[in-house]
C-alpha positions in Angstrom: -45.2 -31.5 -11.0 -45.2 -34.5 -13.4 -42.3 -36.9 -13.6 -39.9 -35.2 -16.0 -37.1 -37.3 -17.6 -33.9 -35.3 -18.1 -30.8 -36.1 -20.1 -28.2 -38.3 -18.4 -25.4 -36.3 -19.8 -22.7 -35.1 -17.4 -24.0 -31.5 -17.7 -27.5 -32.5 -16.3 -27.6 -33.6 -12.7 -31.4 -34.3 -12.5 -32.5 -37.6 -14.0 -36.1 -36.9 -13.1 -38.2 -34.7 -10.8 -41.4 -35.5 -9.1 -43.7 -33.4 -6.8 -43.6 -34.0 -3.1 -46.9 -35.4 -1.8 -47.8 -37.0 1.5 -45.6 -40.0 0.6 -42.3 -39.3 -1.2 -41.2 -41.5 -4.1 -38.3 -43.9 -3.4 -36.1 -46.3 -5.3 -34.6 -49.7 -4.5 -33.2 -50.3 -1.8 -35.7 -47.9 -0.2 -39.4 -48.7 0.0 -41.1 -45.7 1.6 -40.5 -42.2 2.9 -42.9 -39.9 4.7 -42.3 -36.5 6.2 -44.6 -35.7 9.2 -44.6 -32.0 10.3 -47.4 -31.5 12.9 -48.0 -28.3 14.9 -49.6 -30.0 17.9 -51.2 -27.8 20.5 -50.6 -28.0 24.3 -51.3 -31.4 25.8 -53.8 -32.6 28.4 -53.3 -34.8 31.4 -53.6 -37.9 29.1 -50.8 -36.5 26.8 -53.3 -35.9 24.0 -54.3 -32.6 22.5 -55.9 -30.2 25.0 -58.5 -29.2 22.3 -61.6 -31.0 21.1 -61.0 -33.8 18.6 -64.5 -35.1 18.2 -64.7 -33.5 14.7 -61.9 -35.7 13.5 -62.0 -39.2 12.0 -60.5 -40.8 15.1 -58.6 -44.0 14.3 -57.6 -42.7 10.9 -57.1 -39.0 11.0 -54.6 -37.8 8.3 -56.6 -34.5 7.8 -53.9 -32.0 8.9 -56.7 -29.9 10.3 -55.2 -26.9 12.1 -51.8 -28.2 11.0 -51.8 -31.6 12.7 -53.3 -35.1 12.6 -54.1 -37.8 15.1 -53.1 -40.5 12.6 -54.3 -43.9 14.1 -54.2 -42.6 17.7 -57.5 -42.1 19.6 -56.2 -40.2 22.7 -52.5 -39.6 21.9 -51.5 -38.9 18.3 -49.4 -41.6 16.6 -49.5 -45.2 15.5 -50.6 -47.8 18.0 -49.3 -51.4 17.9 -48.9 -52.7 14.3 -46.7 -55.5 12.8 -43.8 -55.4 10.4 -41.8 -58.2 8.6 -39.1 -58.3 6.1 -37.6 -54.7 6.1 -36.3 -51.9 8.4 -37.8 -48.7 9.6 -35.5 -45.7 10.1 -37.2 -42.8 12.0 -35.4 -39.4 12.2 -37.0 -37.1 14.7 -36.2 -33.5 14.0 -38.6 -32.0 16.7 -40.7 -33.5 19.5 -40.6 -36.9 21.1 -41.7 -40.4 20.1 -42.5 -43.2 22.5 -41.7 -46.7 21.1 -43.0 -50.0 22.6 -42.7 -53.4 21.0 -43.6 -57.1 21.2 -40.1 -57.9 22.5 -40.8 -55.9 25.7 -38.5 -53.1 24.6 -39.3 -49.4 25.0 -37.8 -46.0 24.1 -38.4 -42.3 24.2 -36.4 -40.4 21.6 -36.5 -37.2 19.7 -34.8 -33.9 19.0 -32.4 -35.2 16.4 -32.3 -38.9 17.5 -32.7 -41.8 15.0 -34.3 -45.1 15.8 -33.4 -47.9 13.4 -35.6 -51.0 13.7 -34.8 -54.3 11.9 -38.2 -56.0 11.7 -36.7 -59.2 10.3 -38.9 -62.2 10.9 -41.5 -60.1 12.7 -42.1 -57.4 15.3 -45.1 -55.5 16.5 -44.4 -51.9 17.7 -46.2 -48.7 18.5 -45.0 -45.1 17.8 -46.9 -42.6 19.9 -46.4 -38.8 20.0 -47.0 -37.8 23.6 -47.8 -34.1 24.1 -45.9 -33.5 27.3 -46.0 -29.7 27.4 -49.3 -28.6 29.0 -48.8 -24.9 28.5 -47.1 -24.5 25.1 -47.4 -26.1 21.7 -45.8 -29.5 21.1 -44.4 -29.4 17.5 -43.3 -32.7 16.0 -41.3 -33.2 12.8 -39.9 -36.5 11.6 -39.0 -38.6 8.6 -39.9 -42.3 8.5 -38.0 -44.3 5.9 -38.4 -48.0 5.0 -35.2 -49.7 3.9 -35.6 -53.2 2.3 -33.8 -56.3 3.5 -32.3 -58.8 1.1 -33.9 -62.2 1.0 -31.1 -63.7 3.1 -31.9 -61.3 5.9 -35.7 -61.1 5.9 -36.1 -63.6 8.6 -33.4 -62.5 11.0 -34.2 -61.8 14.6 -35.8 -58.4 15.2 -34.1 -55.7 17.2 -33.6 -51.9 17.2 -30.6 -49.6 17.3 -30.6 -46.0 18.7 -28.5 -43.3 17.1 -28.5 -40.5 19.6 -28.4 -37.0 18.4 -25.4 -36.1 20.4 -23.4 -38.9 18.7 -24.5 -38.5 15.1 -21.7 -36.9 13.0 -22.2 -33.6 11.3 -20.2 -31.8 8.6 -20.1 -28.0 9.0 -18.8 -26.4 5.8 -18.3 -22.6 5.2 -17.9 -21.5 1.6 -15.6 -18.7 0.5 -18.3 -16.1 1.5 -18.5 -17.7 5.0 -22.0 -19.1 4.4 -22.7 -22.3 6.2 -23.9 -25.7 5.0 -24.5 -28.4 7.6 -24.8 -32.1 6.7 -26.1 -34.6 9.3 -24.7 -38.0 8.6 -27.2 -40.7 9.7 -25.6 -43.4 7.5 -22.9 -43.6 4.8 -19.5 -42.1 4.9 -19.1 -38.4 3.9 -15.7 -37.0 3.2 -14.7 -34.5 5.8 -17.2 -35.8 8.4 -16.5 -38.2 11.2 -17.1 -41.9 10.7 -20.9 -42.6 10.8 -22.4 -44.6 13.6 -22.9 -48.3 12.7 -26.2 -49.4 11.3 -27.8 -52.7 12.6 -25.6 -55.7 11.6 -28.1 -57.3 9.3 -29.0 -54.1 7.5 -28.4 -53.7 3.8 -26.6 -50.5 5.0 -24.1 -52.7 6.8 -23.0 -54.4 3.6 -19.7 -52.7 2.5 -20.6 -52.4 -1.1 -24.2 -51.3 -0.6 -23.2 -47.6 -0.6 -26.3 -46.6 1.5 -26.4 -43.0 2.7 -29.0 -41.1 4.7 -28.1 -37.4 5.1 -29.9 -34.2 5.8 -28.6 -31.0 4.4 -29.2 -27.4 5.7 -27.9 -24.5 3.5 -28.0 -20.9 4.7 -29.2 -18.4 2.1 -26.5 -18.0 -0.5 -24.5 -21.0 0.8 -22.6 -23.2 -1.7 -21.5 -26.8 -1.1 -20.3 -29.6 -3.4 -22.3 -32.8 -3.0 -19.7 -35.6 -3.6 -20.2 -38.4 -6.0 -21.5 -41.7 -4.7 -18.7 -44.2 -4.2 -20.4 -47.4 -5.4 -21.1 -48.9 -8.8 -24.8 -48.8 -9.7 -25.7 -46.5 -6.7 -29.0 -44.6 -7.2 -29.5 -41.3 -5.4 -32.6 -39.3 -4.4 -32.5 -35.7 -3.1 -35.7 -34.4 -1.6 -35.8 -30.5 -1.6 -38.5 -29.8 1.0 -37.7 -26.4 2.5 -36.5 -23.1 1.1 -37.4 -21.1 -2.0 -34.5 -21.7 -4.4 -31.9 -24.4 -5.0 -29.4 -24.7 -7.9 -27.9 -28.1 -8.6 -25.1 -27.8 -11.2 -26.6 -25.7 -14.0 -30.3 -26.6 -13.1 -32.4 -24.3 -10.9 -35.4 -25.3 -8.8 -38.0 -22.9 -7.4 -40.4 -25.6 -6.2 -40.0 -28.4 -3.7 -39.4 -31.7 -5.4 -38.1 -35.3 -5.2 -35.1 -35.5 -7.5 -33.3 -38.5 -8.8 -29.7 -37.3 -9.4 -26.8 -38.7 -11.4 -25.0 -40.4 -8.5 -21.6 -40.9 -10.0 -20.5 -37.3 -10.2 -19.9 -34.3 -7.9 -22.6 -31.6 -8.1 -22.4 -28.0 -6.8 -25.4 -27.1 -4.7 -26.3 -23.4 -4.1 -29.1 -21.9 -2.0 -30.4 -19.2 -4.4 -33.3 -18.1 -2.2 -33.9 -15.9 0.8 -34.7 -18.8 3.2 -32.7 -21.7 4.5 -32.8 -24.7 2.1 -33.2 -28.2 3.6 -32.9 -31.5 1.8 -33.0 -35.2 2.6 -30.7 -37.5 0.7 -31.3 -41.2 0.3 -28.9 -43.4 -1.8 -27.9 -47.0 -2.1 -27.0 -49.8 -4.5 -30.3 -51.6 -5.4 -30.9 -54.9 -3.8 -32.3 -56.0 -7.2 -34.7 -58.7 -5.9 -38.4 -59.1 -6.5 -40.6 -57.2 -4.0 -43.9 -58.5 -2.8 -45.7 -56.2 -0.4 -48.9 -56.3 1.6 -49.2 -53.3 3.9 -46.5 -53.8 6.7 -45.1 -57.1 5.2 -42.4 -56.9 2.5 -41.1 -60.2 1.2 -39.9 -61.6 -2.2 -43.0 -63.7 -3.2 -46.7 -63.7 -2.6 -46.4 -67.1 -1.0 -44.1 -65.5 1.6 -46.6 -62.7 2.2 -49.4 -65.3 2.8 -47.0 -67.1 5.3 -46.3 -63.8 7.0 -50.1 -63.1 7.5 -50.6 -66.6 8.8 -47.7 -66.3 11.2 -48.9 -63.0 12.5 -52.4 -64.4 13.1 -51.0 -67.4 14.8 -48.2 -65.9 17.0 -48.8 -62.1 17.0 -45.0 -62.1 16.5 -44.5 -62.8 20.2 -47.5 -61.2 21.6 -48.0 -57.7 23.1 -46.7 -57.3 26.7 -48.2 -53.8 27.2 -51.5 -53.0 29.0 -52.9 -51.3 25.9 -52.0 -50.8 22.2 -50.8 -47.2 22.5 -48.4 -47.0 25.6 -46.7 -43.8 26.6 -43.9 -43.5 29.0 -44.9 -40.9 31.5 -44.3 -37.2 31.9 -40.5 -37.2 32.3 -39.1 -35.9 29.0 -35.8 -37.7 29.5 -34.8 -39.8 26.5 -33.9 -43.5 27.0 -34.0 -46.9 25.3 -34.6 -50.2 27.1 -33.7 -53.3 25.1 -35.3 -56.7 25.4 -32.4 -58.0 27.5 -32.9 -55.2 30.1 -30.0 -53.0 28.9 -30.8 -49.3 29.3 -29.3 -46.6 27.1 -29.3 -42.9 27.7 -27.9 -40.3 25.3 -26.0 -38.5 28.1 -23.7 -41.3 28.9 -21.7 -44.0 27.0 -22.4 -46.4 29.8 -25.2 -49.0 29.4 -26.9 -50.1 32.6 -29.4 -52.8 33.5 -32.5 -51.6 35.2 -36.1 -50.6 34.9 -37.6 -47.6 33.3 
């Protein structure tokens, strides 16, 4: 589906529509959005697929053969240690588990609705591995990874990560007049009728009161209707990614194909699932940072000189080094979710109490 400009009049909610490919189009302040949906088979004793993988391009397998990829992993699927500087990663795991390890010595296992928000700041190296813990059943994994830019003043802050556990993330459950349910999961950005969202990292663009950043997922039952409220900020831009279902109406405009949609942000729009399957959407919005973007792979700065400096700093310091025995650590067979921070604090989703200890 080519990019299709649409009238900005109040009667037309869709500014433009683009096809959904492997990487979804984004707008400032967002840099990147990918949807991974992998039907991994049962796992072996090394937490990799218990099926042959020698017919894949190991080290760079994005083939989706049999419905899944190894990505950059050679035994366990995922992304072994790699650097970032100058932006944030927001990882929403809808199904399955991810093992995080980083150059600060921190580690986490999260999934099943959890969100990890990493502020790379002046530089971090981390791995994101997808251990296949179930040895007798499939190990499906579904996630979004979103890159959110940092303004120039925050690009060299200290790196850290924040866990938003599934059990604590607010959700709005709305039933329309016919009793059909719409559920909105509020990762970031206030939504009328929902509880206050969990705090983003303090240096994030999303933490700025006038940035109007929102990250929501929407699930509409067949026939369900819900009004998407107008963005609150001046100059906010909004993307709605329609990625599941067979029919969605936005105001007067109907969609029968999945698409990335820029919407007029400053107006309420009625959404209706017109199909026979559940509709699912991801919403990203925010006021643009409005600064120059210079990018080289995992480094996002404002100038090419800063990119060159980032490359030199990484070659010289490895952003603190890598304290793990290999570049693709996994955290054992216990499926319990946890996060261990560089200062030794341990978080678990089942308790509000942080402890100090070893995982």
